[in-house]
N, C-alpha and C positions, 0 to 999 in steps of 0.2 A: 524424481522425487526431491523433497526438500526437508527431510527429517534430521539430517545430521550435518555437521560441518563438512565432513567429506561428501556428502551427496551435493551440497551447496558448490563447493570446489570442481566437482565433476560438471555439475550444471555450466557453471560460469567457464570452465575450460572448452565446453562444447558449444556455447550459446553464440548464436549468430543473429543479427538484427538489421532490418533493413530501415531502421529509422537512425540517421546518423547521429543524432543527439545521445542515443543510448549506447552506441559502440565505445565510446571512451570509458563508460562505467564498469565494463568487463573487467579489464586489467585492475582497475581501483578495488573493486569487490574482491578480487583474487588476492590482492596485497593484504586488505583489511583482513581476510579471513585467516591470515597467518597470525594475526595477534590473539593471544590466548583469552583476552577479555573483551574481544569485538562485540559480544553479545550482551554486555553489560552497559546500562545507560551512562555510567561514569567513565567508559572509555573514550579519551579525546584524542584526536580531534573529531572522532565520529565513531558510530556503532550501527549495528544492524537494527532494522525495525521491519514489521511485517504489516501488511495492509491487505484489504480485501476490496476488490472493484466489483461492486454488487450490481447485478443488472436483473431485469425480468426475464423469464425465458423467450419472450418475443424480442429481447434486445431493444427496446424502444424507450426504456427509463433506466436510470441509475440512481442508486441511493447514496446521498451525500450528507455529511455532517458540517455544521457551520462551527468550525473549531473556535473555542473561546479564545484560547492565548494567540493563535495565530490570525484570528478575525478573519478567516478565509473558508470558502466551500471546498471540501476536500473528501476522498474516500476514507472510510474508518480504518484506524490503524494504530499501532504503538510500540512501545519498546518491548524487546525480547525479554529483558530482566534476567538473561542468564540461560534463556531456554532456546536451545540450538534447532528446534523444530519450528522453524517460522512459519509453515503452514499452520500449526496449532496456535502461534502467536496471532495470525491473522484471523483465524476463526474467533479465538477468544476477544480480541479487539473489537471484530464485528458485532459480536453478541453484546459486549458490554456498552458499546457505543450506539447501538441501535435498537436493542432489546428483542431483535429477531433471533429465533432459535433454530428456524428450518432453513438451511442453506443446502444447495446442492453445488459441490465443487465441481466445476466443469473440466479442469485438468489439474492433477497433482503437480504439475511443473508450474513454476513463475510464469505469469502472464505478461509482467512488465518489472522493469527495474529502474531505480532512480536515486541519484545523489542530490540531495538539495540542503541548503543551509538554514538552520534554525537560529533565529536572532538571539543574541544575548538576552538574558533575563537578569533581575537583579540577584538571584541566588545561582546563577549557572552562566558560564561563558557560551559565546555563539558556538556552534558545532554543526557537524554534518549527520544527517540521517541517511543511512545507505538502506534504501527501501526496497524490499522484495514484495511484490504484488501478486494476488491471486484472483483469479477470475471465478467468481460465484454467482449463482442464480437464487433468487427467492421470489416470493409472491407479494405483491402491492397489498394483498388482502390481510396479511399479517399486521398486526399493530405494532408501531414503531414508538420508542420512547426517546426522550432527550436526556442524555447523561449529563453528570455535573462538568463535564468536559467540553460541552457543547452549547451553542445558542439555540440550534436548531437541527432537526433530521429531516429530510425530505427526499421523496421520490422526484426526480426532476426528468422531464422528458429529453430524450437525447437531443431533440431537434432544438431545444431551448438551453442547452447546457453553457453557451457563451453568455447567456444573460446573468449567469451565476459565477462563472469562473473563466478566466483565460489562461489559467496555470498551464504551461507547455506540456508538463508530464500528464496532466488530467486529459488536455486535448490529443495527446499522444495515444492514450488510453481509448478514447472515443474512436479514433481513427483505426486502431487495431480490432475493436469490437464491430466496426463497419466493414471490415476487410471481407471480401468474398472469395479470395484464392486460398 
């Protein structure tokens, strides 16, 4: 589970990944979780965020947002803003950024973790997002909305994903989704 700081510390203490780029993140997350304000967006040089990797039950489409500030196709997600329950953060952000309300959580444990640099903006320095991602399922029949944070929201065929993004962490989540073992 990922409902408290202690839950996350336990998760990262036991987490093993076959994806070499993900392995170094484990120690970095454990160190960050020692900081009292790590769930606040003002904590620098980085802070915890929560995201949703939303797929159809058939695992043939994923729902991505075209992020306005970053100008990239990404999974919905965002700042914890003090909330240590990153699963709740991921669910909230998924609903806010896509308009969907009917999600099925596939697993209460994180599906993927990533640390990535967010570029400097005029009002905030460059910093890192320590992103904890959860696997969710939803129906393509439910109407999506485009929030003010995005240029677009779109169900993308998994087979066409590379036409929208080549972000390493997004490709890793695709690979995880397609694993059969």
